[in-house]
Backbone as a ProteinNet text record, in pm:
[ID]
protein_1_A
[PRIMARY]
MLEVTVFDQTGQKVESLQVDEAKLGGEVRPELLKQALVMYHANKRQGTVKTKGRGEVAGSTRKIFRQKGTGNARMGSIRQPVRKGGGHAKQKWPKEWRQDLPKKAKRLARNSAILSKIKTNDIRVVNEITLTEAKTKQMALIYKALGIERSCLFALAESDSIKNAPIVRSARNLRSTQLTTVGQLNAWDIMQKRTLLVTKAGFEKLLAN
[TERTIARY]
9112.7	8970	8887	8779.2	8687.4	8561.4	8502.4	8380.2	8262.3	8163.1	8041.3	7924.5	7851.5	7737.4	7614.5	7543.8	7417.8	7303.5	7207.9	7093.2	6967.7	6865.5	6733.3	6660	6537	6469	6422	6438.3	6407.9	6531.2	6645.6	6768.2	6849.9	6809.8	6882.5	6995.5	7109.8	7223.8	7195.1	7213.4	7185.5	7314.9	7409.8	7537.4	7641.9	7764.3	7873.4	7935.3	7966.4	8031.9	8177.5	8264.5	8406.6	8432.7	8478.4	8499.8	8648.6	8695	8834.9	8851.2	8939.7	8960.8	9008.1	9075.8	9128.2	9015.8	8897.3	8784.8	8730.9	8764.3	8720.7	8839.3	8943.1	9058.4	9170	9150.4	9257.7	9269.9	9238.1	9250.2	9161.4	9135	9059.8	9156	9119.6	9204.4	9142.9	9185.5	9124.2	9142.8	9259	9283.9	9188.9	9171.2	9079.6	8935.9	8900	8765.3	8737.9	8834.5	8816.3	8801.3	8884	8877.2	8740.3	8688.3	8556.9	8446.2	8453.6	8351	8352.2	8470.3	8479.9	8416.3	8438.7	8381	8228.4	8171.7	8026.4	7965.4	8034.5	7983.6	7986.8	8094.4	8104.9	7999.4	7967	7869.2	7726.9	7704.8	7574.1	7555.5	7664.8	7655.5	7598.3	7508.2	7444.6	7533	7591.1	7677.8	7602.7	7473.5	7392.8	7381.8	7467.2	7459.9	7499.4	7432.8	7464	7419.2	7509.7	7475.6	7522.6	7463.4	7495.7	7604	7697	7799.8	7750.6	7835.2	7790.9	7770.1	7828.2	7809.4	7683.7	7612.5	7494.3	7363.9	7369.2	7247	7204.8	7073.9	7021.2	7056.6	7081.5	7111.7	7213.5	7212.9	7303.9	7447.2	7540.2	7681.5	7728.4	7635.9	7670.9	7707.2	7806.2	7843.2	7728.5	7694.2	7575.1	7582.4	7691.4	7713.7	7862.7	7895.7	8036.8	8121.9	8251.7	8344.1	8354.8	8359.8	8383.9	8276.3	8266.9	8181.9	8040.3	7997.3	7859.6	7847.7	7958.9	7955	7926.7	7906.6	7883.2	8013.2	8009.5	8123.8	8131.2	8253.9	8269	8191.4	8125.1	8034.6	8038.3	8039.2	8038.9	7897	7876.3	7744.2	7655.5	7528.4	7433.7	7449.3	7534.9	7555.3	7659.7	7728.1	7837.7	7785.9	7866.5	7820	7771.6	7817.6	7779.1	7639.8	7578.5	7445.4	7339.2	7219.5	7108.4	7074.4	7063.2	7034.2	7156.4	7272.3	7395.9	7440.7	7542.6	7594.3	7682.9	7705.2	7789.9	7936.8	8011.4	8154	8227.5	8194.5	8257.2	8146	8102.1	7987.4	8021.6	7916.9	7933.4	7884.5	7959.8	7927.5	7894	7811.9	7786.8	7916.8	7926.3	8049.1	8015.2	8089.3	8071.7	8165.4	8106.2	8185.3	8211.4	8156.2	8162.1	8305.2	8324.7	8451	8422.5	8526.7	8508.1	8627.6	8602.4	8706.7	8692.5	8798.6	8786.4	8693.1	8633.3	8539.3	8605.7	8729.6	8799.1	8819.7	8847.5	8867.2	8735.7	8624.9	8493.8	8459.1	8487.1	8457.4	8544.3	8671.1	8760.9	8722.6	8676.6	8629.6	8504.8	8415	8294.9	8333.4	8427.6	8472.2	8540.6	8616.3	8679.8	8574.7	8467.2	8359.6	8291.1	8267	8204.6	8296.8	8426.3	8523.1	8529.9	8520.2	8522	8399.2	8282.6	8161.1	8173.8	8239.1	8258.4	8350.1	8457.8	8555.2	8500.8	8408.7	8350.1	8218	8183.6	8060.9	7935.8	7936.6	7822.2	7751.3	7760.1	7689.3	7598.9	7479.4	7385.1	7346.6	7380.4	7345.7	7231	7122.7	7002.4	6982.7	6956	6940.2	6820	6710.6	6591.6	6495.3	6430.3	6327	6196.4	6098.9	5968.9	5860.1	5781.2	5668.8	5542.9	5439.3	5312.6	5239.8	5259.3	5196	5286.7	5259.4	5341.8	5302.5	5380.5	5357.1	5489.2	5495.6	5618.2	5651	5549.1	5571.2	5646.6	5615.1	5685.2	5832.9	5860.1	5999.4	6073.2	6004.9	6066.9	6103.2	6019.4	6050.2	6171.8	6184.9	6303.1	6429.2	6420.6	6534	6574.4	6474.7	6501.8	6567.1	6519.7	6576.9	6720.6	6754	6889.8	6982.2	6928.4	7010.6	7040.2	6955.2	6973	6898.4	6973.3	6912.2	6931	7025.3	7052.1	7026.1	7089.1	7062.7	7104.1	7034	7055.1	7044.3	7135.3	7128.2	7085.5	6967.2	6910.1	6933	7024.5	7059	6989.6	6900.5	6827.1	6893.7	6879.9	6919.5	6823.1	6868.6	6785.2	6649.4	6645.5	6518.6	6426.5	6486.1	6404.4	6319.5	6372.6	6300.9	6167.6	6154.8	6029.6	5951.5	6022.7	5955.1	5898.5	5975.7	5933.1	5890.6	5789	5741.1	5700.9	5642.1	5608.8	5729.1	5847.8	5968.4	5997.8	5991.2	6018.9	5918.3	5792.7	5687.2	5692.1	5745.6	5753.7	5875.1	5986.6	6111.3	6125.7	6060.7	6084.2	6028.5	5937.6	5879.8	5956.6	6054.2	6131.8	6226.4	6238.1	6322.1	6469.5	6541.5	6686.4	6719.6	6627.4	6652.7	6657.6	6758.1	6771.2	6769	6686.6	6675.7	6757.8	6826.9	6904.2	6913.5	6984.2	7007.8	7157.5	7192.4	7333.6	7412.5	7350.2	7419.3	7444.1	7369.6	7383.8	7464.3	7516.7	7592.7	7715.3	7740.2	7861	7914.5	8037.1	8105	8030.8	7971.8	7902.9	7784.5	7696.8	7578.5	7616.6	7717.5	7758	7811.5	7894.5	7957.7	7864.4	7757.4	7664.4	7569.9	7554.4	7465.6	7546.9	7495.2	7567.8	7574.1	7461.9	7454.7	7420.6	7485.8	7455	7378.1	7254.8	7169.5	7157.3	7190.2	7189	7146.8	7080.6	7043.2	7164.9	7157	7268.8	7296.2	7189.4	7206.5	7274.7	7234.9	7297.3	7442.4	7472.4	7610	7701.7	7652.5	7732.5	7753.6	7654.4	7669.5	7775.5	7781.8	7885.3	8023.9	8040.7	8171	8211.3	8111.4	8141.2	8186.1	8145.6	8181.6	8325.9
-8896.5	-8874.7	-8975	-8925.8	-9011.1	-9033.3	-9148.8	-9181.7	-9179.7	-9100.4	-9088.3	-9138.7	-9234.4	-9292.6	-9204.7	-9189	-9113.8	-9213.6	-9205.5	-9295.6	-9220.8	-9298.6	-9238.9	-9266.6	-9220.2	-9232.1	-9374.4	-9465.8	-9606.8	-9685.2	-9617.1	-9684.1	-9744.4	-9722.5	-9777.4	-9682.4	-9741.1	-9661.4	-9600.6	-9469.6	-9398.7	-9366.3	-9311.9	-9273.6	-9259.4	-9227.2	-9202.9	-9067.2	-8995.9	-8866.3	-8878.3	-8819.2	-8814.2	-8684.3	-8698.6	-8582.1	-8562.3	-8444.4	-8410.1	-8370.9	-8441.8	-8413.8	-8271.4	-8214.9	-8079.3	-7977.7	-8005.2	-7913.7	-7915.3	-8020	-8030.5	-8020.4	-7953.3	-7931	-8030.7	-8135.5	-8231	-8343.4	-8316.4	-8418.4	-8381.3	-8480.8	-8457.3	-8403.2	-8293.9	-8229.1	-8247.7	-8350.1	-8377.3	-8263.8	-8197.8	-8090.2	-7972.8	-7936.5	-7826.8	-7865.3	-7991.3	-8038.1	-8027.7	-8069.7	-8062.1	-7917.6	-7829.9	-7688.4	-7630.4	-7668.1	-7618.5	-7674.7	-7803.8	-7864.7	-7804.1	-7777.1	-7712	-7573.7	-7501.3	-7368.2	-7374.7	-7464.7	-7474.8	-7519.7	-7610.2	-7657.6	-7545.9	-7468.1	-7357.3	-7250.9	-7230.1	-7127	-7164.2	-7289.3	-7332	-7304	-7272.8	-7246.8	-7107.5	-7098.4	-6970.5	-6882.2	-6939.3	-6860.3	-6758	-6783.6	-6685.9	-6719.1	-6808.8	-6847.6	-6730.4	-6718.8	-6611.5	-6652.6	-6647.7	-6669.4	-6549.5	-6531.7	-6416.4	-6450.3	-6359.8	-6372.7	-6318.2	-6329.2	-6284.2	-6133.8	-6060.3	-5916.4	-5873.5	-5970.6	-5936.6	-5983.5	-6072.3	-6119.9	-6023	-6026.9	-5938	-5991.9	-5903.5	-5944.7	-5852	-5853.9	-5767	-5820	-5728.7	-5767.9	-5781.5	-5765.8	-5773.9	-5917.5	-5932.4	-6064.6	-6121.3	-6247.6	-6307.3	-6310.7	-6357.6	-6356.5	-6342.5	-6319	-6292.8	-6416.3	-6391.6	-6496.4	-6609.8	-6576.9	-6680.2	-6677.4	-6788.5	-6793.5	-6842.1	-6865.6	-6908.4	-7059.5	-7127.3	-7270.6	-7305.6	-7204.7	-7227.9	-7214.2	-7264.3	-7242.9	-7095.7	-7047.9	-6906.5	-6879.4	-6766.6	-6738.6	-6590.7	-6560.1	-6421.1	-6374.5	-6310.8	-6257.2	-6367.1	-6336.2	-6433.4	-6446.6	-6363.2	-6369.9	-6473.3	-6530.9	-6620.1	-6748.2	-6809.9	-6922.3	-7044.9	-7066.7	-7188.9	-7179.9	-7063.1	-7047.3	-7044.9	-7091.5	-7091.3	-6948	-6925.9	-6792.7	-6706.9	-6762.4	-6686.4	-6685.1	-6607.5	-6597.6	-6715.9	-6736.9	-6845.9	-6811	-6911.5	-6889.7	-6865.8	-6943.6	-6927.1	-6897.1	-6773.4	-6736.8	-6742.2	-6764.1	-6774.8	-6646.5	-6606.9	-6485.5	-6520.2	-6438.7	-6461.7	-6457.1	-6545.7	-6554.4	-6575.8	-6511.7	-6527.3	-6637.4	-6747.6	-6862.8	-6866	-6772.5	-6778.9	-6777	-6855.1	-6857.8	-6827.9	-6806.9	-6777.7	-6829.5	-6853.9	-6894.9	-6809.4	-6791.1	-6720	-6794	-6720.4	-6780.7	-6891.9	-6871.9	-6973.1	-7100.8	-7085	-7202.1	-7277.7	-7204.6	-7269.1	-7345.8	-7284.3	-7349.2	-7473.6	-7463.6	-7577.3	-7690.4	-7655	-7756.7	-7825.9	-7748.4	-7808	-7903.8	-7862.7	-7948.2	-8074.4	-8062.3	-8180.4	-8278.2	-8224.2	-8310.2	-8382.1	-8310.2	-8372.8	-8479.1	-8448.4	-8543.7	-8670.1	-8653.7	-8771.2	-8858.5	-8794.8	-8870.6	-8947.8	-8886.9	-8955	-9076	-9057.9	-9166.1	-9281.6	-9253.5	-9359.7	-9410.8	-9361.6	-9403	-9371.6	-9258.5	-9216.1	-9096.9	-9087.7	-8983.1	-9049	-8993.3	-9042.2	-8924.5	-8938.6	-8835.2	-8888.6	-8814.4	-8854.5	-8757.8	-8813.3	-8725.6	-8632.9	-8685.5	-8603.3	-8677.7	-8602.6	-8660.4	-8589.1	-8667	-8610.4	-8679.3	-8599.4	-8650.3	-8577.8	-8654.8	-8594.6	-8527.5	-8578.7	-8521.3	-8541.3	-8465.8	-8472.7	-8594.7	-8702	-8824.1	-8872.2	-8877.4	-8922.3	-9066	-9146.8	-9287.5	-9300.1	-9215	-9218.4	-9183.7	-9084.3	-9045.7	-9155.8	-9223.9	-9334.7	-9449.1	-9472.8	-9575.9	-9537	-9408.3	-9361.7	-9382.4	-9351.4	-9373.9	-9521.6	-9607.3	-9751.2	-9797.7	-9745.4	-9783.1	-9736.5	-9624.1	-9570.1	-9628	-9712	-9773.1	-9681.2	-9582	-9489.9	-9547	-9595.5	-9661.2	-9583.9	-9492.2	-9417.6	-9268.9	-9183.1	-9039.8	-8987.4	-8882.9	-8832.2	-8679.8	-8617.1	-8473.8	-8457.4	-8404.5	-8389.5	-8245.9	-8227.5	-8093.8	-8068.5	-7971.6	-7934.6	-7815.8	-7808.8	-7686.3	-7575.7	-7451.8	-7341.5	-7338.6	-7365.5	-7361.4	-7475.3	-7589.5	-7705.1	-7677.8	-7597.5	-7574.1	-7503.8	-7432.7	-7363.9	-7441.6	-7483.3	-7548.1	-7685.3	-7760.8	-7895.8	-7900.4	-7822	-7818.2	-7955.5	-8046	-8179.1	-8255.4	-8234	-8300.1	-8254.3	-8124.5	-8069.5	-8122.1	-8121.2	-8165	-8315	-8391.1	-8536.7	-8578.5	-8505.4	-8547	-8495.6	-8384.4	-8323.6	-8406.5	-8499	-8582.3	-8712	-8739.8	-8862.3	-8851.9	-8960.8	-8962.3	-8946.1	-8867.8	-8845.8	-8784.9	-8706.5	-8637.6	-8487.7	-8424.8	-8279.4	-8222.6	-8122.1	-8056.8	-7929.1	-7909.1	-7786.5	-7758.7	-7655.1	-7624.4	-7632.8	-7644	-7656	-7532.8	-7416.4	-7294.3	-7283.7	-7359.2	-7353.5	-7469.5	-7555.8	-7670.4	-7624.2	-7690.6	-7663.1	-7793.5	-7787.9	-7909.2	-7973.4	-7892	-7945.9	-8033.2	-7980	-8054.9	-8182.2	-8172.5	-8288.5	-8400.4	-8364.8	-8466.8	-8520.5	-8446.8	-8494.1	-8602.2	-8612.2	-8711.6	-8816.5	-8939.6	-9049.3	-9036.4	-9001.9	-8998.2	-8858	-8817.7	-8690.6	-8720.8	-8672.2	-8691.3	-8558.9	-8560.8	-8436.9	-8469	-8375	-8393.5	-8369.1	-8417.5	-8401.8	-8253.7	-8174.9	-8031.4	-7964.6	-8002.7	-7946.1	-7988	-8113.4	-8163	-8091.8	-8069.6	-7997.9	-7852.6	-7796.6	-7660.2	-7653.2	-7757.3	-7763.7	-7766.8	-7848	-7861.3	-7734.1	-7657.4	-7533.1	-7421.8	-7425.8	-7319.5	-7332.4
12723.5	12699.3	12779	12836.4	12910.7	12828.7	12844.6	12772	12868.2	12834	12915	12832.4	12887.8	12817.9	12832.7	12722.2	12722.9	12710.8	12802.6	12804.5	12763.2	12726.6	12716.5	12847.4	12859.8	12988.2	13019.6	12922	12948.9	12991.3	12998.6	13041.7	12930.4	12805.2	12691.2	12650.6	12612.7	12569.8	12433.7	12422.8	12297.9	12223.8	12295.6	12236.4	12345.8	12304.7	12398.8	12368.5	12474.4	12460.8	12500.9	12423.1	12456.4	12532.3	12654.6	12740.4	12762.7	12731.5	12755.2	12902.4	12972.6	13115.3	13138.9	13042	13058.4	13078	13021.1	13038.7	13181.1	13255.3	13395.3	13490.5	13446.8	13534.5	13518	13439.5	13413.1	13513	13639.4	13743.8	13862.4	13945.2	14067.9	14173.2	14233.4	14333.6	14473.4	14546.5	14678.3	14777.2	14774.6	14870.9	14847.4	14719.9	14689.1	14719.7	14692.8	14724.7	14874.2	14953.6	15099.1	15143.7	15089.6	15126	15090.9	14973.8	14932.6	15021.6	15055.1	15139.9	15279.5	15332.4	15463.6	15457.8	15347.2	15332.5	15328.7	15245	15235	15367.9	15436.8	15566.2	15669.8	15670	15765.8	15738.4	15612.2	15577.8	15617.5	15653.6	15701.4	15850.8	15918.4	16062.3	16087.2	16184.4	16213.2	16300.1	16403.5	16490.3	16573	16602.9	16676.4	16825.4	16875.2	17015.5	17105.6	17219.9	17314.7	17453.6	17548.9	17689.5	17771.2	17887.3	17971.5	18072.6	18088.7	18191.9	18324.8	18425.4	18558.3	18564.1	18472.2	18469.4	18396	18335.7	18256.7	18320.1	18420	18483.7	18593.5	18626.6	18729.8	18867.6	18961.1	19098.1	19162.2	19291.7	19366.1	19359.4	19372.2	19379	19523.9	19616.2	19759.1	19796.9	19883	19932	20014.6	19988.7	20047.3	20200.1	20254.4	20399.5	20424.5	20551.1	20580.3	20553.8	20539.2	20495.9	20597.8	20726.3	20827	20936.3	21004.2	21122.3	21100.3	20975.9	20952.7	20933.6	20912.1	20886.7	20741.8	20658.7	20515.9	20437.7	20317.3	20229.7	20192.8	20172	20135.8	20007.5	20001.1	19890.1	19858.1	19727.5	19684.3	19655.9	19539.9	19507	19448.8	19433.7	19377.8	19226.6	19167.4	19022.9	18981.7	19076.6	19040.3	18973.3	18889.5	18806.6	18883.6	19005.5	19076.9	19136.9	19135	19193.2	19083.5	19118.7	19025.2	18984.7	18854.1	18803.4	18783.5	18814.7	18795.9	18651.1	18624.5	18488.4	18452.6	18324	18277.3	18299.7	18342.1	18365	18233.5	18132.6	18000.4	17900	17901.3	17820.1	17671.1	17589.2	17445.1	17378.5	17276.5	17203.1	17057.9	16991.9	16848.5	16769.3	16670.3	16591.3	16445	16360	16214.9	16166.4	16119.6	16077.3	15927.4	15852.3	15707.2	15653.6	15547.7	15475.1	15328.9	15252.6	15111.3	15031.9	14904.3	14809.9	14684.5	14610.9	14483.3	14387.7	14295.1	14200.2	14119.1	14079.3	14000.4	14081.3	14211.4	14297.7	14315.6	14331.6	14344	14217.2	14102.4	13974.9	13956.1	13992.8	13978.4	14073.6	14194.1	14288.9	14235.7	14175.6	14114.3	14001.9	13917.4	13807.9	13859	13967.7	14027.3	14079.1	14138.2	14187.4	14071.9	13961.7	13843.8	13785.9	13778.7	13724.1	13808.8	13940	14027.8	14006.6	13980.2	13951.9	13820.5	13722.7	13594.1	13611.8	13686.9	13702.2	13785.6	13875.5	13956.9	13898.6	13778.9	13708.7	13791.2	13860.1	13939.7	13876	13743.7	13670.6	13567.5	13551.1	13450.8	13361.1	13234.3	13136	13051.3	13047.7	12973.9	12858	12740.9	12623.6	12639.1	12696.1	12717.1	12808.7	12895.3	12980.9	12949.8	12906.4	12869.9	12951.7	13021.8	13100.1	13055.7	13032.9	12989.7	13105.1	13225.8	13343.6	13464.4	13566.8	13687.4	13769.7	13757.7	13832.5	13891.6	14023.5	14090.1	14053.7	14031.2	13995.5	13863.9	13766.9	13639	13656.2	13739.4	13763	13837.6	13928.3	14001.1	13906.6	13805.2	13705.7	13621.6	13591.7	13517.7	13601.6	13730.8	13821.3	13820.4	13827.9	13831.1	13701.2	13587.8	13458.2	13444.5	13507.8	13500.4	13607	13694.9	13799.6	13915.4	13938.5	14051.3	14170.9	14269.4	14384.4	14514.2	14514.5	14638	14613.4	14689.6	14678.3	14541.8	14497.3	14361.9	14360.1	14286.4	14258.9	14113.5	14093	13959.2	13914.5	13818.3	13770	13637.1	13636	13514.9	13448.1	13317	13247.7	13290.3	13285.6	13333.7	13264.8	13135	13062.7	13103.8	13145.6	13182.4	13306.1	13399.2	13524.5	13501.7	13388.2	13355.9	13250.5	13145.2	13032.7	13070.3	13149	13185.4	13331.5	13363.7	13502.2	13555.3	13475.2	13527.5	13581.3	13522	13572.1	13714.1	13735.1	13868.4	13969.4	13934.5	14026.3	14050.8	13954.3	13969.6	14050.7	14035.6	14100	14242.4	14274.8	14405.2	14520.9	14491.7	14597.4	14619.5	14534.1	14549.1	14667.8	14739.5	14858.6	14821.2	14899.3	14881.6	14746.6	14690.9	14564.8	14588.8	14533	14541.7	14400.7	14378.9	14248.6	14246.8	14136.8	14119.2	13969.8	13934.1	13792.8	13765.7	13639	13601.1	13646	13636.3	13676.2	13825.3	13905.8	14051.3	14108.5	14024.1	14073.3	14150.2	14261.6	14339.4	14396.9	14445.5	14493	14609.6	14697.3	14815	14774.9	14689.9	14648.5	14573.5	14487	14407.4	14496	14592.6	14676.3	14783.6	14815.6	14918	14866.3	14734.9	14675.1	14601.3	14598.8	14536.9	14384.2	14320.6	14175.2	14127.2	14020.6	13955	13827.5	13819.6	13702.6	13629.7	13501.1	13423.2	13280.6	13216.9	13077.1	12988.1	12865.4	12772.5	12745.2	12729.1	12704	12822.3	12943.7	13061.6	13076.6	13043.3	13053.7	12954.1	12832.2	12733.8	12775.2	12842.9	12891.6	13001.6	13085.8	13188.8	13127.5	13023.9	12958.8	12886.8	12844.2	12771.3	12863.5	12990.6	13086.3	13129.6
[MASK]
+++++++++++++++++++++++++++++++++++++++++++++++++++++++++++++++++++++++++++++++++++++++++++++++++++++++++++++++++++++++++++++++++++++++++++++++++++++++++++++++++++++++++++++++++++++++++++++++++++++++++++++++++

């Protein structure tokens, strides 16, 4: 069993949660994590590159001048790659780089990422965050109280994104902060940020899935 501390928004310890590792896959799986990260990284590639070959550029195919007797180097058509305006020798074609994993593998990779954050103490669980108005300064003070000094992934419960609009408006302007919901958490987002910030309700929902 792992112990996860629950804080309030002033940084004070409120309680401790006992987390069964089996609910998060039992162990951190580096090989699966790498496979998932490679997949998410590959899916960000557009693959829309395109260059023209010598058969696609405009120009005559006639030999520029005769092979011998002119004192010039032997030369073919004006479409050849060594001439200005010619086609590319090794032209590039559009390519689909997308990869995929089964849903169970994606979920297990996400759980491994969460488990790694717990074991390295890079997760902050807050019982509740209440803001009277949308002020980035207030959210920055909460970050400071929780010891969040570097990049942060702030995962809200689905209801929080609508009900607590001031939280969203206050956190989205913070540097190196990414906002998401518990239902959209994935291994890529978790591993790209140093700290995972989640509410207690959202964390319990993660463990229940």
